[in-house]
DRENPA-3360 file (N, C-alpha, C; in nm, 2 decimals, always signed):
BEGIN
1 = MLIDTHAH = +0.08/-0.11/+0.01/+0.00/+0.00/+0.00/+0.09/+0.13/+0.00 ~ +0.05/+0.22/-0.07/+0.11/+0.36/-0.08/+0.02/+0.45/+0.00 ~ +0.09/+0.56/+0.05/+0.01/+0.67/+0.11/+0.06/+0.80/+0.04 ~ -0.03/+0.88/+0.00/+0.00/+1.02/-0.05/-0.01/+1.11/+0.07 ~ +0.12/+1.15/+0.11/+0.12/+1.23/+0.23/+0.10/+1.39/+0.22 ~ +0.06/+1.42/+0.10/+0.04/+1.57/+0.09/-0.05/+1.59/-0.03 ~ -0.17/+1.62/-0.02/-0.27/+1.65/-0.12/-0.37/+1.76/-0.07 ~ -0.43/+1.83/-0.16/-0.52/+1.94/-0.13/-0.66/+1.90/-0.18;
9 = LDFPEFSE = -0.72/+1.80/-0.11/-0.85/+1.74/-0.16/-0.97/+1.83/-0.15 ~ -0.95/+1.94/-0.07/-1.05/+2.04/-0.05/-1.06/+2.14/-0.18 ~ -0.96/+2.14/-0.26/-0.96/+2.24/-0.38/-1.06/+2.20/-0.48 ~ -1.10/+2.31/-0.55/-1.21/+2.30/-0.65/-1.19/+2.18/-0.76 ~ -1.07/+2.15/-0.78/-1.04/+2.05/-0.89/-1.11/+1.91/-0.85 ~ -1.13/+1.89/-0.72/-1.18/+1.77/-0.68/-1.32/+1.77/-0.62 ~ -1.39/+1.88/-0.63/-1.52/+1.90/-0.57/-1.63/+1.82/-0.63 ~ -1.61/+1.79/-0.77/-1.72/+1.72/-0.84/-1.70/+1.58/-0.85;
17 = DLKGVLGR = -1.58/+1.52/-0.81/-1.55/+1.38/-0.83/-1.46/+1.33/-0.73 ~ -1.48/+1.37/-0.60/-1.39/+1.32/-0.50/-1.38/+1.17/-0.48 ~ -1.51/+1.11/-0.48/-1.53/+0.97/-0.47/-1.45/+0.90/-0.58 ~ -1.46/+0.95/-0.70/-1.39/+0.89/-0.82/-1.24/+0.90/-0.79 ~ -1.19/+1.02/-0.75/-1.05/+1.03/-0.71/-1.00/+0.93/-0.62 ~ -1.07/+0.91/-0.50/-1.04/+0.81/-0.41/-1.05/+0.68/-0.46 ~ -1.14/+0.65/-0.55/-1.16/+0.52/-0.61/-1.04/+0.49/-0.70 ~ -0.99/+0.59/-0.78/-0.88/+0.56/-0.87/-0.75/+0.54/-0.78;
25 = AKEAGVGE = -0.74/+0.61/-0.67/-0.62/+0.60/-0.59/-0.62/+0.46/-0.53 ~ -0.74/+0.41/-0.49/-0.73/+0.28/-0.43/-0.69/+0.17/-0.53 ~ -0.74/+0.19/-0.66/-0.71/+0.09/-0.76/-0.55/+0.10/-0.80 ~ -0.50/+0.22/-0.77/-0.35/+0.23/-0.79/-0.26/+0.17/-0.68 ~ -0.33/+0.14/-0.57/-0.25/+0.10/-0.45/-0.24/+0.20/-0.35 ~ -0.31/+0.32/-0.37/-0.29/+0.42/-0.28/-0.41/+0.42/-0.17 ~ -0.38/+0.36/-0.06/-0.48/+0.34/+0.04/-0.52/+0.45/+0.14 ~ -0.43/+0.55/+0.15/-0.45/+0.66/+0.25/-0.41/+0.78/+0.18;
33 = VVTIGISL = -0.45/+0.91/+0.23/-0.42/+1.03/+0.18/-0.42/+1.13/+0.30 ~ -0.32/+1.21/+0.30/-0.32/+1.32/+0.40/-0.36/+1.45/+0.33 ~ -0.47/+1.51/+0.36/-0.52/+1.63/+0.30/-0.46/+1.75/+0.39 ~ -0.42/+1.85/+0.32/-0.35/+1.95/+0.39/-0.43/+2.08/+0.41 ~ -0.42/+2.14/+0.53/-0.49/+2.27/+0.55/-0.39/+2.39/+0.52 ~ -0.43/+2.49/+0.45/-0.34/+2.60/+0.42/-0.39/+2.73/+0.46 ~ -0.51/+2.74/+0.52/-0.58/+2.85/+0.56/-0.68/+2.81/+0.67 ~ -0.75/+2.89/+0.74/-0.85/+2.84/+0.84/-0.96/+2.77/+0.77;
41 = DSSRKAVE = -1.01/+2.82/+0.66/-1.13/+2.76/+0.59/-1.08/+2.63/+0.54 ~ -0.97/+2.62/+0.47/-0.91/+2.50/+0.42/-0.89/+2.39/+0.53 ~ -0.84/+2.44/+0.64/-0.82/+2.35/+0.76/-0.96/+2.29/+0.80 ~ -1.05/+2.37/+0.81/-1.18/+2.32/+0.85/-1.23/+2.22/+0.75 ~ -1.21/+2.24/+0.61/-1.25/+2.15/+0.51/-1.18/+2.03/+0.53 ~ -1.05/+2.03/+0.55/-0.97/+1.92/+0.56/-1.01/+1.82/+0.67 ~ -1.04/+1.88/+0.79/-1.10/+1.80/+0.90/-1.23/+1.74/+0.86 ~ -1.32/+1.81/+0.80/-1.44/+1.76/+0.75/-1.42/+1.63/+0.66;
49 = LADTYPEI = -1.33/+1.65/+0.57/-1.31/+1.53/+0.47/-1.25/+1.42/+0.55 ~ -1.16/+1.44/+0.65/-1.11/+1.34/+0.73/-1.21/+1.27/+0.81 ~ -1.31/+1.34/+0.85/-1.41/+1.29/+0.94/-1.51/+1.21/+0.86 ~ -1.51/+1.23/+0.73/-1.61/+1.17/+0.63/-1.57/+1.05/+0.56 ~ -1.44/+1.06/+0.53/-1.37/+0.93/+0.46/-1.27/+0.86/+0.54 ~ -1.28/+0.74/+0.57/-1.19/+0.67/+0.66/-1.04/+0.66/+0.60 ~ -1.01/+0.68/+0.46/-0.89/+0.68/+0.41/-0.82/+0.81/+0.41 ~ -0.88/+0.91/+0.46/-0.82/+1.05/+0.47/-0.79/+1.08/+0.61;
57 = YATVGIHP = -0.67/+1.15/+0.62/-0.62/+1.22/+0.74/-0.60/+1.36/+0.71 ~ -0.59/+1.45/+0.81/-0.59/+1.59/+0.79/-0.47/+1.65/+0.86 ~ -0.43/+1.77/+0.81/-0.34/+1.87/+0.89/-0.43/+2.00/+0.89 ~ -0.37/+2.08/+0.99/-0.43/+2.21/+0.99/-0.32/+2.31/+1.00 ~ -0.33/+2.43/+0.94/-0.23/+2.54/+0.95/-0.25/+2.64/+0.85 ~ -0.16/+2.75/+0.86/-0.18/+2.86/+0.79/-0.05/+2.87/+0.69 ~ -0.07/+2.86/+0.56/+0.05/+2.87/+0.47/+0.11/+3.00/+0.48 ~ +0.24/+3.02/+0.45/+0.31/+3.14/+0.45/+0.25/+3.25/+0.36;
65 = HGASSLSA = +0.18/+3.21/+0.25/+0.12/+3.31/+0.16/+0.01/+3.38/+0.24 ~ -0.04/+3.32/+0.35/-0.16/+3.38/+0.43/-0.10/+3.44/+0.56 ~ +0.03/+3.46/+0.58/+0.09/+3.49/+0.71/+0.03/+3.60/+0.77 ~ +0.00/+3.70/+0.71/-0.05/+3.83/+0.76/-0.19/+3.81/+0.82 ~ -0.26/+3.71/+0.78/-0.39/+3.69/+0.83/-0.40/+3.62/+0.97 ~ -0.29/+3.58/+1.02/-0.28/+3.50/+1.15/-0.30/+3.60/+1.26 ~ -0.40/+3.55/+1.35/-0.43/+3.63/+1.47/-0.45/+3.54/+1.58 ~ -0.46/+3.59/+1.70/-0.47/+3.51/+1.82/-0.60/+3.42/+1.81;
73 = QQLETLET = -0.70/+3.49/+1.76/-0.83/+3.41/+1.74/-0.81/+3.29/+1.64 ~ -0.74/+3.31/+1.53/-0.72/+3.21/+1.44/-0.63/+3.10/+1.50 ~ -0.53/+3.14/+1.58/-0.45/+3.03/+1.65/-0.53/+2.95/+1.74 ~ -0.63/+3.02/+1.80/-0.72/+2.94/+1.90/-0.81/+2.85/+1.83 ~ -0.85/+2.89/+1.71/-0.94/+2.80/+1.62/-0.86/+2.68/+1.57 ~ -0.73/+2.71/+1.53/-0.64/+2.60/+1.47/-0.62/+2.50/+1.59 ~ -0.60/+2.55/+1.72/-0.57/+2.46/+1.83/-0.71/+2.38/+1.85 ~ -0.82/+2.43/+1.84/-0.94/+2.36/+1.85/-0.95/+2.25/+1.74;
81 = LSRSRRVR = -0.93/+2.29/+1.62/-0.93/+2.19/+1.51/-0.84/+2.08/+1.52 ~ -0.71/+2.11/+1.58/-0.61/+2.02/+1.60/-0.65/+1.90/+1.70 ~ -0.75/+1.92/+1.77/-0.78/+1.82/+1.87/-0.86/+1.71/+1.80 ~ -0.91/+1.73/+1.68/-0.98/+1.62/+1.61/-0.88/+1.50/+1.60 ~ -0.92/+1.37/+1.63/-0.83/+1.26/+1.62/-0.78/+1.23/+1.49 ~ -0.85/+1.28/+1.38/-0.81/+1.27/+1.24/-0.70/+1.37/+1.20 ~ -0.67/+1.47/+1.28/-0.58/+1.56/+1.25/-0.43/+1.51/+1.30 ~ -0.34/+1.49/+1.21/-0.21/+1.43/+1.24/-0.10/+1.51/+1.24;
89 = AIGEVGLD = -0.11/+1.65/+1.20/+0.00/+1.74/+1.19/-0.05/+1.89/+1.19 ~ +0.05/+1.98/+1.23/+0.01/+2.12/+1.20/+0.10/+2.16/+1.07 ~ +0.02/+2.21/+0.98/+0.08/+2.24/+0.86/-0.03/+2.27/+0.73 ~ +0.01/+2.33/+0.64/+0.13/+2.34/+0.58/+0.18/+2.50/+0.63 ~ +0.30/+2.49/+0.69/+0.35/+2.62/+0.75/+0.49/+2.63/+0.70 ~ +0.54/+2.76/+0.70/+0.68/+2.78/+0.67/+0.71/+2.92/+0.61 ~ +0.81/+2.91/+0.53/+0.86/+3.04/+0.46/+0.86/+3.01/+0.31 ~ +0.82/+3.12/+0.24/+0.83/+3.11/+0.10/+0.89/+3.25/+0.04;
97 = YYRDRQPR = +1.02/+3.25/+0.02/+1.08/+3.36/-0.03/+1.10/+3.37/-0.18 ~ +1.04/+3.25/-0.26/+1.03/+3.26/-0.40/+0.92/+3.34/-0.44 ~ +0.80/+3.32/-0.39/+0.69/+3.41/-0.42/+0.69/+3.53/-0.35 ~ +0.73/+3.53/-0.22/+0.74/+3.65/-0.14/+0.61/+3.73/-0.13 ~ +0.49/+3.66/-0.12/+0.36/+3.72/-0.11/+0.34/+3.80/+0.02 ~ +0.42/+3.77/+0.12/+0.41/+3.83/+0.25/+0.55/+3.88/+0.30 ~ +0.54/+3.99/+0.37/+0.68/+4.04/+0.43/+0.74/+3.92/+0.50 ~ +0.88/+3.92/+0.49/+0.95/+3.80/+0.54/+0.94/+3.80/+0.70;
105 = MIQQYCLR = +0.94/+3.92/+0.76/+0.93/+3.91/+0.91/+0.80/+3.86/+0.95 ~ +0.69/+3.89/+0.87/+0.56/+3.83/+0.91/+0.55/+3.68/+0.88 ~ +0.62/+3.64/+0.78/+0.62/+3.49/+0.75/+0.69/+3.42/+0.88 ~ +0.80/+3.48/+0.92/+0.87/+3.43/+1.03/+0.79/+3.43/+1.16 ~ +0.73/+3.53/+1.18/+0.65/+3.54/+1.30/+0.53/+3.43/+1.30 ~ +0.46/+3.42/+1.18/+0.37/+3.33/+1.16/+0.42/+3.18/+1.18 ~ +0.53/+3.15/+1.13/+0.59/+3.02/+1.15/+0.62/+3.00/+1.29 ~ +0.68/+3.09/+1.36/+0.70/+3.07/+1.51/+0.58/+3.04/+1.59;
113 = QQLELACA = +0.48/+3.12/+1.57/+0.35/+3.10/+1.63/+0.30/+2.96/+1.62 ~ +0.31/+2.91/+1.49/+0.25/+2.77/+1.47/+0.35/+2.66/+1.51 ~ +0.47/+2.69/+1.52/+0.56/+2.60/+1.58/+0.54/+2.58/+1.73 ~ +0.50/+2.70/+1.79/+0.47/+2.69/+1.94/+0.34/+2.61/+1.95 ~ +0.25/+2.62/+1.86/+0.11/+2.54/+1.85/+0.16/+2.40/+1.85 ~ +0.24/+2.37/+1.76/+0.28/+2.22/+1.72/+0.34/+2.16/+1.85 ~ +0.42/+2.23/+1.92/+0.48/+2.18/+2.05/+0.38/+2.17/+2.16 ~ +0.27/+2.26/+2.16/+0.18/+2.25/+2.27/+0.09/+2.14/+2.24;
121 = THLPVVFH = +0.06/+2.10/+2.12/-0.04/+2.00/+2.08/+0.03/+1.87/+2.06 ~ +0.16/+1.86/+2.06/+0.24/+1.74/+2.04/+0.21/+1.67/+1.91 ~ +0.20/+1.76/+1.81/+0.19/+1.71/+1.67/+0.31/+1.75/+1.58 ~ +0.34/+1.66/+1.49/+0.45/+1.70/+1.40/+0.41/+1.82/+1.31 ~ +0.51/+1.87/+1.24/+0.49/+1.98/+1.15/+0.52/+1.95/+1.00 ~ +0.42/+2.00/+0.91/+0.45/+1.99/+0.77/+0.50/+2.12/+0.72 ~ +0.63/+2.13/+0.67/+0.69/+2.25/+0.64/+0.68/+2.29/+0.48 ~ +0.66/+2.41/+0.45/+0.67/+2.46/+0.31/+0.78/+2.55/+0.31;
129 = IREAHEDF = +0.89/+2.51/+0.25/+1.01/+2.59/+0.26/+1.06/+2.63/+0.12 ~ +1.06/+2.75/+0.06/+1.11/+2.77/-0.07/+1.22/+2.90/-0.07 ~ +1.33/+2.85/-0.11/+1.45/+2.95/-0.11/+1.46/+3.04/+0.02 ~ +1.43/+2.95/+0.13/+1.44/+3.01/+0.26/+1.51/+2.92/+0.36 ~ +1.58/+2.84/+0.32/+1.64/+2.73/+0.42/+1.72/+2.78/+0.53 ~ +1.80/+2.89/+0.51/+1.89/+2.94/+0.61/+1.80/+2.99/+0.73 ~ +1.70/+3.08/+0.69/+1.61/+3.14/+0.79/+1.53/+3.03/+0.86 ~ +1.49/+2.93/+0.78/+1.42/+2.82/+0.84/+1.49/+2.75/+0.95;
137 = FSIVEDYA = +1.62/+2.72/+0.92/+1.71/+2.65/+1.01/+1.73/+2.73/+1.14 ~ +1.75/+2.86/+1.12/+1.77/+2.95/+1.23/+1.65/+2.96/+1.33 ~ +1.53/+2.94/+1.27/+1.40/+2.95/+1.35/+1.38/+2.81/+1.41 ~ +1.38/+2.71/+1.33/+1.34/+2.57/+1.38/+1.43/+2.52/+1.49 ~ +1.55/+2.57/+1.49/+1.65/+2.51/+1.58/+1.60/+2.54/+1.73 ~ +1.52/+2.65/+1.75/+1.47/+2.69/+1.87/+1.36/+2.59/+1.93 ~ +1.31/+2.53/+1.84/+1.19/+2.44/+1.87/+1.21/+2.29/+1.84 ~ +1.31/+2.26/+1.77/+1.34/+2.11/+1.73/+1.33/+2.01/+1.85;
145 = AAMKGGVL = +1.39/+2.05/+1.96/+1.40/+1.96/+2.07/+1.26/+1.92/+2.13 ~ +1.17/+2.02/+2.12/+1.04/+2.00/+2.18/+0.93/+1.96/+2.07 ~ +0.97/+1.95/+1.95/+0.87/+1.91/+1.84/+0.87/+1.76/+1.84 ~ +0.75/+1.72/+1.78/+0.73/+1.58/+1.76/+0.76/+1.54/+1.61 ~ +0.86/+1.60/+1.56/+0.92/+1.57/+1.43/+0.86/+1.66/+1.32 ~ +0.91/+1.66/+1.19/+0.87/+1.74/+1.09/+0.88/+1.68/+0.95 ~ +0.82/+1.74/+0.85/+0.82/+1.69/+0.72/+0.86/+1.80/+0.64 ~ +0.96/+1.79/+0.55/+0.99/+1.89/+0.45/+0.91/+1.86/+0.32;
153 = HCFSGDWA = +0.79/+1.92/+0.31/+0.70/+1.90/+0.20/+0.77/+1.94/+0.06 ~ +0.75/+1.85/-0.04/+0.80/+1.89/-0.17/+0.95/+1.93/-0.16 ~ +1.03/+1.85/-0.10/+1.16/+1.89/-0.07/+1.23/+1.94/-0.20 ~ +1.30/+2.06/-0.18/+1.36/+2.12/-0.31/+1.50/+2.15/-0.28 ~ +1.55/+2.12/-0.16/+1.69/+2.15/-0.14/+1.80/+2.06/-0.21 ~ +1.91/+2.09/-0.19/+2.03/+2.01/-0.24/+2.06/+1.91/-0.13 ~ +2.18/+1.82/-0.14/+2.21/+1.73/-0.05/+2.26/+1.79/+0.09 ~ +2.33/+1.90/+0.09/+2.37/+1.97/+0.20/+2.25/+2.01/+0.29;
161 = VAKRCLDM = +2.15/+2.07/+0.23/+2.03/+2.10/+0.30/+1.96/+1.97/+0.35 ~ +1.95/+1.87/+0.27/+1.89/+1.75/+0.30/+1.95/+1.69/+0.43 ~ +2.09/+1.69/+0.43/+2.16/+1.64/+0.55/+2.12/+1.71/+0.68 ~ +2.11/+1.84/+0.66/+2.09/+1.92/+0.78/+1.94/+1.89/+0.84 ~ +1.85/+1.86/+0.74/+1.72/+1.82/+0.78/+1.71/+1.69/+0.85 ~ +1.78/+1.60/+0.78/+1.79/+1.46/+0.84/+1.85/+1.46/+0.97 ~ +1.96/+1.54/+0.99/+2.02/+1.54/+1.12/+1.93/+1.61/+1.23 ~ +1.84/+1.68/+1.20/+1.74/+1.73/+1.29/+1.62/+1.63/+1.30;
169 = GFYLSIPG = +1.62/+1.52/+1.25/+1.53/+1.42/+1.26/+1.40/+1.43/+1.17 ~ +1.41/+1.52/+1.07/+1.30/+1.54/+0.98/+1.29/+1.44/+0.88 ~ +1.17/+1.43/+0.81/+1.15/+1.35/+0.69/+1.16/+1.44/+0.56 ~ +1.20/+1.38/+0.45/+1.19/+1.45/+0.33/+1.08/+1.39/+0.24 ~ +0.99/+1.48/+0.20/+0.87/+1.43/+0.12/+0.90/+1.45/-0.03 ~ +0.90/+1.35/-0.11/+0.94/+1.36/-0.25/+0.80/+1.37/-0.34 ~ +0.80/+1.47/-0.42/+0.68/+1.49/-0.51/+0.71/+1.43/-0.65 ~ +0.61/+1.45/-0.73/+0.62/+1.41/-0.87/+0.72/+1.46/-0.96;
177 = TVTFPKAE = +0.77/+1.58/-0.91/+0.88/+1.64/-0.99/+1.01/+1.56/-1.00 ~ +1.02/+1.47/-0.91/+1.14/+1.38/-0.92/+1.14/+1.30/-1.05 ~ +1.03/+1.29/-1.12/+1.02/+1.22/-1.24/+1.07/+1.31/-1.37 ~ +1.09/+1.44/-1.34/+1.12/+1.53/-1.45/+1.27/+1.49/-1.49 ~ +1.31/+1.51/-1.61/+1.44/+1.48/-1.66/+1.55/+1.58/-1.60 ~ +1.51/+1.70/-1.57/+1.60/+1.80/-1.52/+1.61/+1.81/-1.37 ~ +1.53/+1.72/-1.31/+1.53/+1.72/-1.16/+1.65/+1.65/-1.10 ~ +1.78/+1.68/-1.14/+1.89/+1.61/-1.10/+1.93/+1.62/-0.96;
185 = IQQKVVRQ = +1.91/+1.74/-0.91/+1.94/+1.76/-0.76/+1.86/+1.69/-0.67 ~ +1.73/+1.69/-0.70/+1.63/+1.62/-0.63/+1.65/+1.46/-0.64 ~ +1.69/+1.42/-0.75/+1.71/+1.28/-0.77/+1.83/+1.23/-0.70 ~ +1.94/+1.32/-0.68/+2.05/+1.29/-0.61/+2.02/+1.27/-0.46 ~ +1.93/+1.35/-0.41/+1.89/+1.34/-0.27/+1.82/+1.21/-0.25 ~ +1.73/+1.17/-0.34/+1.66/+1.05/-0.33/+1.75/+0.93/-0.33 ~ +1.86/+0.93/-0.40/+1.96/+0.83/-0.40/+2.03/+0.82/-0.27 ~ +2.07/+0.94/-0.21/+2.16/+0.94/-0.10/+2.09/+0.93/+0.04;
193 = APLDRLLL = +1.96/+0.98/+0.04/+1.89/+0.98/+0.17/+1.86/+0.84/+0.22 ~ +1.84/+0.82/+0.35/+1.80/+0.68/+0.39/+1.65/+0.66/+0.36 ~ +1.62/+0.55/+0.30/+1.48/+0.52/+0.26/+1.39/+0.53/+0.38 ~ +1.43/+0.50/+0.50/+1.35/+0.52/+0.62/+1.32/+0.66/+0.67 ~ +1.36/+0.76/+0.58/+1.34/+0.90/+0.61/+1.27/+0.97/+0.49 ~ +1.23/+0.89/+0.39/+1.16/+0.94/+0.27/+1.01/+0.93/+0.28 ~ +0.94/+1.02/+0.23/+0.79/+1.01/+0.21/+0.76/+1.04/+0.07 ~ +0.64/+1.00/+0.03/+0.59/+1.03/-0.11/+0.47/+1.12/-0.10;
201 = ETDAPYLA = +0.46/+1.21/-0.20/+0.35/+1.30/-0.20/+0.31/+1.34/-0.35 ~ +0.19/+1.39/-0.37/+0.16/+1.44/-0.50/+0.15/+1.59/-0.51 ~ +0.11/+1.66/-0.39/+0.08/+1.80/-0.39/-0.03/+1.83/-0.48 ~ -0.11/+1.73/-0.50/-0.24/+1.73/-0.59/-0.32/+1.86/-0.54 ~ -0.37/+1.93/-0.63/-0.38/+1.91/-0.79/-0.25/+1.96/-0.86 ~ -0.15/+1.99/-0.80/-0.03/+2.04/-0.87/+0.08/+1.93/-0.88 ~ +0.18/+1.97/-0.97/+0.31/+1.89/-0.98/+0.28/+1.74/-1.03 ~ +0.20/+1.72/-1.13/+0.17/+1.60/-1.17/+0.30/+1.53/-1.24;
209 = PIPFRGKV = +0.33/+1.40/-1.21/+0.45/+1.35/-1.26/+0.43/+1.31/-1.41 ~ +0.55/+1.28/-1.46/+0.55/+1.22/-1.60/+0.48/+1.08/-1.58 ~ +0.39/+1.04/-1.67/+0.36/+1.09/-1.79/+0.23/+1.19/-1.79 ~ +0.20/+1.25/-1.68/+0.08/+1.33/-1.67/+0.12/+1.48/-1.66 ~ +0.25/+1.52/-1.67/+0.29/+1.64/-1.65/+0.20/+1.75/-1.72 ~ +0.17/+1.86/-1.64/+0.08/+1.96/-1.71/-0.06/+1.94/-1.68 ~ -0.09/+1.82/-1.63/-0.25/+1.80/-1.61/-0.27/+1.80/-1.46 ~ -0.40/+1.78/-1.43/-0.43/+1.80/-1.28/-0.38/+1.66/-1.21;
217 = NEPAFVLY = -0.31/+1.69/-1.11/-0.24/+1.58/-1.03/-0.35/+1.52/-0.93 ~ -0.34/+1.39/-0.90/-0.44/+1.34/-0.80/-0.37/+1.22/-0.73 ~ -0.41/+1.17/-0.62/-0.34/+1.08/-0.54/-0.30/+0.96/-0.60 ~ -0.37/+0.91/-0.70/-0.33/+0.78/-0.77/-0.20/+0.79/-0.83 ~ -0.17/+0.91/-0.87/-0.03/+0.92/-0.95/+0.09/+0.92/-0.85 ~ +0.07/+0.92/-0.73/+0.20/+0.89/-0.63/+0.26/+0.76/-0.68 ~ +0.19/+0.67/-0.74/+0.25/+0.55/-0.78/+0.37/+0.57/-0.87 ~ +0.35/+0.67/-0.97/+0.46/+0.70/-1.06/+0.58/+0.75/-0.99;
225 = TAQKVANL = +0.56/+0.83/-0.88/+0.67/+0.88/-0.79/+0.74/+0.77/-0.73 ~ +0.66/+0.68/-0.68/+0.71/+0.57/-0.62/+0.80/+0.48/-0.71 ~ +0.75/+0.46/-0.83/+0.83/+0.39/-0.93/+0.96/+0.45/-0.96 ~ +0.96/+0.59/-0.96/+1.08/+0.66/-0.99/+1.18/+0.65/-0.89 ~ +1.13/+0.66/-0.76/+1.22/+0.64/-0.65/+1.27/+0.50/-0.64 ~ +1.20/+0.40/-0.67/+1.25/+0.26/-0.68/+1.36/+0.26/-0.79 ~ +1.34/+0.32/-0.90/+1.44/+0.31/-1.01/+1.57/+0.38/-0.96 ~ +1.55/+0.50/-0.91/+1.67/+0.57/-0.87/+1.76/+0.50/-0.76;
233 = RRCSLEEV = +1.69/+0.42/-0.67/+1.76/+0.36/-0.56/+1.79/+0.21/-0.61 ~ +1.74/+0.16/-0.72/+1.77/+0.04/-0.77/+1.72/-0.07/-0.67 ~ +1.59/-0.05/-0.63/+1.52/-0.14/-0.55/+1.39/-0.17/-0.60 ~ +1.31/-0.25/-0.53/+1.19/-0.28/-0.59/+1.07/-0.18/-0.54 ~ +0.98/-0.17/-0.62/+0.86/-0.08/-0.59/+0.80/-0.13/-0.45 ~ +0.79/-0.26/-0.43/+0.73/-0.31/-0.31/+0.81/-0.26/-0.19 ~ +0.95/-0.25/-0.20/+1.03/-0.20/-0.09/+1.00/-0.06/-0.06 ~ +0.99/+0.03/-0.16/+0.97/+0.17/-0.15/+0.83/+0.19/-0.09;
241 = ASQTTANA = +0.73/+0.12/-0.15/+0.59/+0.13/-0.10/+0.58/+0.10/+0.05 ~ +0.65/-0.02/+0.09/+0.63/-0.07/+0.22/+0.70/+0.03/+0.32 ~ +0.83/+0.08/+0.28/+0.90/+0.15/+0.38/+0.84/+0.30/+0.39 ~ +0.81/+0.36/+0.28/+0.75/+0.50/+0.28/+0.62/+0.50/+0.36 ~ +0.54/+0.40/+0.34/+0.42/+0.39/+0.41/+0.44/+0.38/+0.56 ~ +0.53/+0.29/+0.60/+0.57/+0.28/+0.75/+0.63/+0.41/+0.79 ~ +0.70/+0.48/+0.72/+0.75/+0.61/+0.76/+0.64/+0.71/+0.78 ~ +0.54/+0.71/+0.70/+0.43/+0.80/+0.71/+0.35/+0.77/+0.83;
249 = HKIFQIEN = +0.32/+0.64/+0.85/+0.25/+0.60/+0.97/+0.32/+0.64/+1.10 ~ +0.45/+0.63/+1.09/+0.52/+0.67/+1.21/+0.53/+0.83/+1.24 ~ +0.55/+0.90/+1.14/+0.56/+1.05/+1.17/+0.43/+1.11/+1.19 ~ +0.32/+1.06/+1.13/+0.19/+1.11/+1.16/+0.12/+1.04/+1.26 ~ +0.18/+0.94/+1.32/+0.13/+0.86/+1.43/+0.00/+0.80/+1.39 ~ -0.01/+0.75/+1.27/-0.14/+0.68/+1.22/-0.14/+0.54/+1.27 ~ -0.02/+0.49/+1.30/-0.02/+0.35/+1.34/-0.09/+0.34/+1.48 ~ -0.09/+0.45/+1.56/-0.15/+0.45/+1.69/-0.30/+0.47/+1.69;
257 = LTP = -0.35/+0.50/+1.58/-0.49/+0.53/+1.57/-0.57/+0.39/+1.57 ~ -0.67/+0.39/+1.64/-0.77/+0.27/+1.62/-0.88/+0.30/+1.53 ~ -0.95/+0.21/+1.46/-1.05/+0.25/+1.36/-1.17/+0.31/+1.42;
% end
């Protein structure tokens, strides 16, 4: 069984055919999906989806693009949402200096506030970091000892960055871009990182892998990412599927949930 550890199932692309999307995922061997909150509204919808479909789990958080909207009231609401047993992480939170849609100081403040929430709720963190790794490390080192682990969503750093993340106990989540011919840096990380620290994701509806590049991505397509990872590591698809699913269950504490 595979697990898509990062999808946005509340997005409009899936509103008309979510049951079909989940059915196609099951046919491809993708038995579980973590749907990701990026705003207060998105987080609420993620929790609703997880409460409705047994194969879906949720995260709650404010994306760095919405950092300026974070308030004490929002944090309180996020904490309330995080108490749902189907919520397995705080996220997607972080820093995005590539788009730079929010002032960087506000992004950093938003990240710190949600890291404090993660520590208080004993949940791991799903990070969105783009072209901001140095500031990320300088912030997260203040919280790492108290955190329940972290996931670098859609990991985009080189091996030096990957090594620092691994040394902090974090997991690297590999998206469909690893199938692109020019993704040589990402492919090198996949070859070098320990398999027991890798996760697989789609970031659906974005970043569809080859042979679906440019189309709407969906959880079923994580199979193609798994196959590419297996090829890069010269191991079997079954080994990649088994280990990355075990990794996801461990970091998101899914293995501890009862039906």
